TORZA-943883 format. One line per field, with one value per residue (C-alpha): residue number from 1; residue in three letters; x, z, y. Coordinates in nm, 4 decimals, padded with zeros to 6 digits, always signed. Last residue first. Example, Ala and Ser with C-alpha at 12.3 -4.5 7.8 and 13.67 -1.06 7.14 Angstrom:
k = 2|1
r = SER|ALA
u = +01.3670|+01.2300
w = +00.7140|+00.7800
v = -00.1060|-00.4500
END
This chain:
k = 314|313|312|311|310|309|308|307|306|305|304|303|302|301|300|299|298|297|296|295|294|293|292|291|290|289|288|287|286|285|284|283|282|281|280|279|278|277|276|275|274|273|272|271|270|269|268|267|266|265|264|263|262|261|260|259|258|257|256|255|254|253|252|251|250|249|248|247|246|245|244|243|242|241|240|239|238|237|236|235|234|233|232|231|230|229|228|227|226|225|224|223|222|221|220|219|218|217|216|215|214|213|212|211|210|209|208|207|206|205|204|203|202|201|200|199|198|197|196|195|194|193|192|191|190|189|188|187|186|185|184|183|182|181|180|179|178|177|176|175|174|173|172|171|170|169|168|167|166|165|164|163|162|161|160|159|158|157|156|155|154|153|152|151|150|149|148|147|146|145|144|143|142|141|140|139|138|137|136|135|134|133|132|131|130|129|128|127|126|125|124|123|122|121|120|119|118|117|116|115|114|113|112|111|110|109|108|107|106|105|104|103|102|101|100|99|98|97|96|95|94|93|92|91|90|89|88|87|86|85|84|83|82|81|80|79|78|77|76|75|74|73|72|71|70|69|68|67|66|65|64|63|62|61|60|59|58|57|56|55|54|53|52|51|50|49|48|47|46|45|44|43|42|41|40|39|38|37|36|35|34|33|32|31|30|29|28|27|26|25|24|23|22|21|20|19|18|17|16|15|14|13|12|11|10|9|8|7|6|5|4|3|2|1
r = LEU|GLU|LEU|LEU|PHE|GLU|GLY|ARG|ARG|ILE|VAL|PRO|GLU|ASP|ASP|LEU|TYR|LEU|ASP|PRO|ARG|LEU|ILE|VAL|GLY|ASP|MET|HIS|CYS|ASP|ALA|LYS|ASN|VAL|GLY|GLY|PHE|ALA|THR|ASN|THR|GLY|PHE|ALA|ILE|HIS|VAL|THR|GLY|TYR|VAL|LYS|GLU|ASP|GLU|LEU|ILE|ILE|GLY|CYS|LEU|VAL|ALA|LYS|GLU|ASN|THR|GLY|ILE|GLY|LEU|GLU|GLY|LEU|THR|GLY|ASN|ARG|GLU|ASN|ALA|LEU|LEU|ILE|GLY|LEU|ALA|GLY|ASP|ASP|GLY|GLU|ILE|LYS|THR|LEU|ARG|GLY|ALA|GLU|VAL|THR|VAL|THR|ILE|PRO|ARG|ALA|LEU|LYS|GLY|VAL|GLY|VAL|MET|SER|GLY|ASP|ILE|VAL|MET|SER|GLY|ARG|SER|GLY|THR|GLU|LEU|PRO|ALA|ILE|TYR|ALA|GLU|GLY|SER|PRO|LEU|ASN|GLY|SER|THR|GLY|PRO|THR|ARG|TYR|VAL|GLY|PRO|SER|PRO|VAL|GLY|ASN|ARG|GLY|ARG|LEU|ASP|LEU|ILE|LEU|GLU|HIS|GLY|ASP|LYS|VAL|VAL|ARG|ALA|TRP|SER|ALA|GLU|THR|LEU|ARG|GLN|THR|MET|ALA|ALA|THR|LEU|ALA|GLU|VAL|ARG|ASP|TYR|ASP|ALA|THR|ILE|ALA|GLY|LYS|THR|PHE|MET|ALA|GLU|THR|ILE|GLY|PRO|MET|THR|ALA|MET|ARG|ALA|GLY|ALA|LYS|VAL|ALA|GLU|ILE|ARG|ALA|ASN|THR|HIS|THR|LEU|SER|LYS|ALA|THR|PRO|CYS|VAL|ILE|VAL|ASP|ALA|ALA|LYS|MET|ALA|GLU|ALA|VAL|ALA|LYS|PRO|PRO|GLU|GLU|GLY|SER|VAL|THR|ARG|GLU|ALA|MET|ALA|MET|LEU|LEU|ALA|GLU|ALA|GLY|LEU|ASP|GLY|ALA|ALA|GLU|TYR|LEU|ALA|GLN|GLY|ILE|SER|LEU|ARG|SER|ASN|ASP|THR|VAL|ILE|LEU|VAL|THR|GLU|GLY|ARG|ARG|VAL|ALA|LEU|SER|SER|GLN|LEU|LEU|SER|ARG|SER|ILE|GLU|ARG|LEU|THR|MET
u = +02.3624|+02.0876|+02.1641|+02.0219|+02.3006|+02.2121|+02.4193|+02.1598|+02.0777|+02.3495|+02.3445|+02.1084|+02.1381|+02.2476|+02.5516|+02.6602|+02.4713|+02.5735|+02.3657|+02.5680|+02.5190|+02.8666|+03.1395|+03.4959|+03.8025|+04.1220|+04.4712|+04.7380|+05.0635|+05.3567|+05.1924|+05.2080|+04.8991|+04.8593|+04.5727|+04.5183|+04.5512|+04.9036|+04.9320|+04.6671|+04.8683|+04.6936|+04.3414|+04.1029|+03.7287|+03.5294|+03.1816|+03.0058|+02.7564|+02.9456|+03.2455|+03.5654|+03.6963|+03.6886|+03.8920|+04.2247|+04.1252|+04.1716|+03.9250|+03.7063|+03.4130|+03.3333|+03.3758|+03.1590|+02.9396|+03.2418|+03.1648|+03.2924|+03.2909|+03.5881|+03.6499|+04.0143|+04.2597|+04.1089|+04.4170|+04.5248|+04.8588|+04.9411|+04.8274|+05.0683|+05.0787|+04.6985|+04.6717|+04.9606|+04.7470|+04.5193|+04.5399|+04.4670|+04.1614|+03.9963|+03.6545|+03.6641|+03.8908|+03.8994|+04.0315|+04.0957|+04.1722|+03.9777|+03.8563|+03.7141|+03.6819|+03.5397|+03.5898|+03.3830|+03.5049|+03.2399|+03.2529|+03.3762|+03.5572|+03.7378|+04.1018|+04.2592|+04.5513|+04.3487|+03.9844|+03.6922|+03.3168|+03.1772|+03.3316|+03.0985|+03.1278|+03.1644|+03.1524|+03.3811|+03.5847|+03.7280|+04.0848|+04.2465|+04.0128|+03.8669|+04.0860|+03.8623|+03.7607|+03.5792|+03.6125|+03.6226|+03.9470|+04.1341|+04.3841|+04.4357|+04.5105|+04.7198|+04.7134|+05.0110|+05.0288|+04.7014|+04.5690|+04.4915|+04.1602|+04.0728|+03.8206|+04.0074|+03.8605|+03.9725|+03.7408|+03.8721|+03.9219|+03.8322|+03.5562|+03.5277|+03.4512|+03.3491|+03.0593|+03.0347|+02.7066|+02.6418|+02.2962|+02.3473|+02.5099|+02.5137|+02.7867|+02.7711|+02.9713|+03.0226|+03.1226|+03.0224|+03.1170|+03.4322|+03.2547|+02.9722|+03.2204|+03.3988|+03.0656|+02.9798|+03.3288|+03.3187|+02.9756|+03.0975|+03.4303|+03.2655|+03.0222|+03.3068|+03.4962|+03.2436|+03.3778|+03.5965|+03.8763|+03.6309|+03.5454|+03.7064|+04.0204|+04.3054|+04.1729|+04.2660|+04.6322|+04.6276|+04.6516|+04.7237|+04.8149|+04.7734|+04.8945|+04.8479|+05.0603|+05.0770|+05.3968|+05.4239|+05.6996|+05.4337|+05.3013|+05.6410|+05.6779|+05.3393|+05.3962|+05.7311|+05.5779|+05.3570|+04.9808|+04.9348|+05.2350|+05.0062|+05.1298|+05.1473|+05.2670|+05.1637|+05.2893|+05.2491|+05.4399|+05.4147|+05.6361|+05.9252|+06.1993|+06.0369|+05.9698|+06.3398|+06.4186|+06.1544|+06.2879|+06.6462|+06.5244|+06.3603|+05.9782|+05.7947|+05.5551|+05.1924|+05.0649|+05.2673|+05.5901|+05.6911|+05.7723|+06.1364|+06.1984|+06.1587|+06.2233|+06.1211|+06.1877|+06.0153|+06.1122|+05.7764|+05.7065|+05.3696|+05.5128|+05.7719|+05.4960|+05.3396|+05.6684|+05.6962|+05.3297|+05.3735|+05.6926|+05.5210|+05.2338|+05.4727|+05.6853|+05.4005|+05.5280|+05.8906|+05.7919|+05.6824|+05.7568|+05.6978|+05.8422|+05.7215|+05.9429|+05.7573|+05.8885|+05.5655|+05.2612|+05.0907|+04.7316|+04.7150|+04.3754|+04.2982|+04.6469|+04.8240|+04.5203|+04.5063|+04.8767|+04.8379|+04.5512|+04.7688|+05.0652|+04.8498|+04.7218|+04.3745
w = +03.9974|+03.7334|+03.3717|+03.0704|+03.0210|+02.7924|+02.4843|+02.2213|+02.3976|+02.6130|+02.7606|+02.5188|+02.5525|+02.2252|+02.3907|+02.4924|+02.2950|+02.2570|+02.0896|+02.0238|+02.1399|+02.0363|+01.9009|+02.0057|+01.8043|+01.9652|+01.8177|+01.9632|+01.7665|+01.6153|+01.6800|+01.9357|+01.9073|+02.1694|+02.3812|+02.7563|+02.8645|+02.7854|+02.4746|+02.2959|+02.0308|+01.7168|+01.6428|+01.9023|+01.9532|+02.1678|+02.3110|+02.4673|+02.7537|+02.9862|+02.8245|+02.9273|+02.5702|+02.5267|+02.8377|+02.7535|+02.3862|+02.3715|+02.1235|+02.3908|+02.4538|+02.8207|+03.1112|+03.4136|+03.3875|+03.3706|+03.2529|+02.8929|+02.7383|+02.5547|+02.2790|+02.1931|+01.9471|+01.6002|+01.3980|+01.1520|+01.3144|+01.3217|+00.9626|+00.8213|+00.7029|+00.6966|+01.0483|+00.9787|+00.7075|+00.9682|+00.8551|+00.4921|+00.4611|+00.7525|+00.5862|+00.4827|+00.6174|+00.4630|+00.5395|+00.9141|+01.0332|+01.2820|+01.0238|+00.8164|+00.9453|+00.7753|+00.9230|+00.8719|+00.9921|+01.0843|+01.0252|+01.2438|+01.4592|+01.7789|+01.7362|+01.4140|+01.5126|+01.7859|+01.6833|+01.8243|+01.8461|+01.5135|+01.4505|+01.2112|+01.2200|+00.9813|+01.0077|+01.1489|+01.4567|+01.5461|+01.4123|+01.7064|+01.9677|+02.1491|+02.4016|+02.6731|+02.8252|+03.1167|+03.1397|+03.3872|+03.4059|+03.4872|+03.5204|+03.3093|+03.4355|+03.6802|+03.9591|+04.0630|+04.4217|+04.5642|+04.5515|+04.1847|+04.1584|+03.8203|+03.7473|+03.4661|+03.4774|+03.2450|+03.0899|+03.0475|+02.7214|+02.6580|+02.4096|+02.3284|+01.9546|+01.8168|+01.5845|+01.4254|+01.2779|+01.0735|+00.9957|+01.1991|+01.4976|+01.6237|+01.8350|+01.8928|+02.1566|+02.1801|+02.4402|+02.7404|+03.1016|+03.1021|+02.9358|+03.1894|+03.4765|+03.3428|+03.3054|+03.6728|+03.7900|+03.5809|+03.7182|+04.0785|+04.0230|+03.8524|+04.1436|+04.3979|+04.1637|+04.1936|+03.8964|+03.9006|+03.6865|+03.4096|+03.3376|+03.5175|+03.6968|+03.5882|+03.2311|+03.1890|+03.2598|+02.9768|+02.9714|+02.6314|+02.7781|+03.1581|+03.2725|+03.6362|+03.7928|+04.1164|+04.0892|+04.1900|+03.9662|+03.7292|+03.7110|+03.5992|+03.3440|+03.1825|+03.1775|+03.0007|+02.7598|+02.6349|+02.6056|+02.8646|+02.7535|+02.5602|+02.3614|+02.4942|+02.8370|+03.2031|+03.3316|+03.7030|+03.8614|+04.2205|+04.4006|+04.1575|+04.0563|+03.7372|+03.6183|+03.6398|+03.3933|+03.1469|+03.1698|+03.0996|+02.8074|+02.6362|+02.6304|+02.4101|+02.1392|+02.2296|+02.1246|+01.8348|+01.7837|+02.1499|+02.2959|+02.3995|+02.7555|+03.1032|+03.4198|+03.7609|+04.0878|+04.4238|+04.7403|+04.9098|+05.2014|+05.0763|+04.9739|+04.7679|+04.5707|+04.5148|+04.3784|+04.1273|+04.0294|+03.9667|+03.7669|+03.5471|+03.4830|+03.3834|+03.1794|+02.9587|+02.6065|+02.6708|+02.7987|+03.1303|+03.3621|+03.7309|+03.9620|+04.3219|+04.5573|+04.8841|+05.2057|+05.3068|+05.1403|+04.8054|+04.8097|+04.4267|+04.3473|+04.6541|+04.7759|+04.4446|+04.3085|+04.6043|+04.5741|+04.2013|+04.2661|+04.5123|+04.2719|+03.9783|+04.1944|+04.3481
v = -09.2508|-09.2642|-09.3526|-09.1678|-08.9149|-08.6248|-08.5388|-08.6197|-08.9472|-09.1005|-09.4525|-09.6286|-10.0090|-10.1726|-10.3372|-09.9863|-09.7217|-09.3589|-09.0876|-08.7759|-08.4150|-08.2933|-08.5235|-08.4384|-08.5468|-08.6727|-08.7135|-08.9429|-08.9331|-09.1231|-09.4601|-09.7400|-09.9621|-10.2363|-10.1051|-10.1065|-09.7473|-09.6228|-09.8411|-09.6335|-09.4481|-09.3246|-09.2043|-09.0686|-09.0749|-08.8377|-08.8510|-08.5544|-08.5657|-08.3315|-08.1624|-08.3475|-08.3881|-08.0091|-07.9300|-08.0945|-08.0731|-07.6980|-07.5464|-07.3872|-07.6212|-07.5615|-07.8042|-07.7305|-08.0418|-08.2739|-08.6294|-08.6487|-08.9973|-09.1501|-09.4052|-09.4585|-09.6125|-09.5841|-09.6717|-09.4024|-09.3299|-09.6999|-09.7547|-09.4941|-09.1340|-09.1068|-08.9684|-08.7290|-08.5683|-08.4147|-08.0512|-08.1396|-07.9165|-08.1044|-08.1381|-08.5035|-08.7759|-09.1253|-09.4737|-09.4576|-09.8086|-10.0223|-10.2721|-09.9845|-09.6286|-09.3193|-08.9735|-08.6595|-08.3196|-08.0664|-07.6910|-07.4054|-07.6581|-07.5677|-07.6684|-07.8040|-08.0281|-08.1971|-08.1787|-07.9833|-08.0053|-08.1323|-08.4730|-08.6580|-09.0347|-09.3264|-09.7029|-09.9699|-10.0502|-10.3929|-10.3930|-10.2114|-10.3512|-10.0536|-09.8686|-09.7238|-09.3931|-09.2334|-08.8573|-08.5707|-08.3788|-08.0617|-08.2175|-08.5252|-08.8721|-09.0713|-09.3267|-09.5426|-09.4260|-09.2889|-08.9320|-08.8865|-08.6967|-08.5393|-08.8151|-08.9909|-09.3406|-09.6226|-09.8809|-10.2318|-10.4228|-10.7855|-10.7057|-10.3355|-10.3630|-10.0231|-09.9330|-09.5867|-09.4640|-09.1512|-09.0112|-08.6951|-08.8711|-09.2296|-09.3895|-09.7659|-09.9488|-10.3236|-10.5814|-10.3731|-10.4497|-10.2372|-09.9448|-09.9568|-09.9666|-09.6603|-09.4822|-09.5364|-09.4343|-09.1152|-09.0268|-09.0635|-08.8846|-08.5882|-08.5526|-08.5601|-08.3286|-08.0471|-07.8558|-07.5408|-07.6926|-07.7656|-07.4032|-07.1124|-06.9899|-07.2183|-07.2328|-06.8651|-06.9442|-07.1943|-07.5734|-07.7294|-08.0672|-08.0809|-08.4236|-08.5242|-08.7975|-08.9930|-09.1942|-09.5587|-09.6949|-09.8285|-09.4713|-09.3442|-09.6242|-09.5583|-09.1821|-09.2186|-09.4698|-09.1895|-09.1378|-08.8639|-08.6577|-08.4237|-08.1260|-07.7685|-07.8754|-07.8449|-08.1834|-08.2555|-08.5438|-08.6712|-08.9237|-08.8792|-09.1263|-09.2621|-08.9061|-08.8216|-09.1001|-08.9777|-08.6219|-08.7321|-08.9448|-08.6463|-08.6510|-08.9035|-08.7818|-08.8536|-08.5127|-08.3751|-08.1771|-08.1584|-07.8161|-07.7907|-07.8987|-07.7486|-07.9493|-07.8126|-07.9966|-07.9497|-08.1366|-08.0840|-07.8534|-07.7316|-07.3932|-07.5816|-07.7488|-07.4057|-07.2679|-07.5518|-07.5188|-07.1447|-07.2050|-07.4619|-07.2228|-06.9425|-07.1851|-07.3051|-07.2333|-07.3328|-07.6745|-07.8234|-08.1136|-08.0362|-08.3010|-08.3285|-08.5299|-08.5808|-08.4254|-08.2543|-08.4078|-08.3556|-08.4837|-08.4955|-08.3444|-08.1340|-08.0433|-07.9931|-07.8125|-07.5702|-07.4899|-07.4282|-07.1875|-06.9935|-06.9857|-06.8779|-06.5933|-06.5893
END
C-alpha cells in the first residue's frame, strides 16, 4: 500500500473522518511527505483538508506557532506528524477543549506506517489500555522495581489517561500509533532511583542504561547520559517527574523512536517536564520520556507487571 492509501485507512479506522469535516494536518519540514499523504487522504474522504508546515520544534513539548495553534482550535480532526511531540502542549489542550479529535505522531517515519505498533489489533489494545487506566486512577501509589532500583510515585487524586490509538468522539486525543495508559504523579511525591534501559528522548535506543535519582519529585542526578540530558537539570520544572506510563501494544517494537518505544507491551516509562496536558500542574520547557524494559510494577503494593508480563486478566 502507498503512504496515501495507508493514511486513508488510518483516518477512517482511528479518527472516523467524515465527508465535510475540517481535517488539519500539522507537520514540519522533516515530515512533509507523511503530512502530504495524510492531506491527500483526507481529501479522498471528502473532508475539507488543510496542511500547515512549520519549522521543526527544538524539543518535545515546545508550543507550535500561534497561527498553527489558532487553526487547531477551528478543526474537527487534527493529525500531527512531526519530529518533536506536540502531545504535551497548550495548543493540543485548547484544540481538544474545542471538540477536536486529535492524533499526534511525534517521530513518525515512513517505515513505521507499514509495521510494528500501527499493525496491532486495536480492539485488544483498547481493552488492555482501559483496564490499566482504571487501575492507575484507583491507585494511591505506584512502585517500579528494576535491577536493585526502586522508584515510588504518589498518584493520589490524579486520574489515569488512556491512549488506545482510537479517537472517534469529539474531545479525544492521543498518539498514533498508540497503546499506553499513563498518569501525572504528584509533582513533589516521587522518590528513589531507576535504571532506564530501553530508550530515552534526546538519546534514542540505549546501548547502555541511564540511571536517574529523584527526591521530592525532582531529578537530582543523571548517570550514563554523557551530558545529552542537560536540559533536565536546567531548572526544577524541567527536572520534575511528570509522568508514569505503561505500554499496552503487543506489536510495538523498540526502535529508538519514543512514539513507538513507550507503547511496547509490558514496559513502563517515566517522563520529566511538562504534564499540564493530562492532569498535572508542571509547565516546563520540555517533556522527555525514558523507557524501562522488563520492570516490576506495583500499584498499592499489588503486583501488576512482573518482568514485563502483565498479571491481570481481561
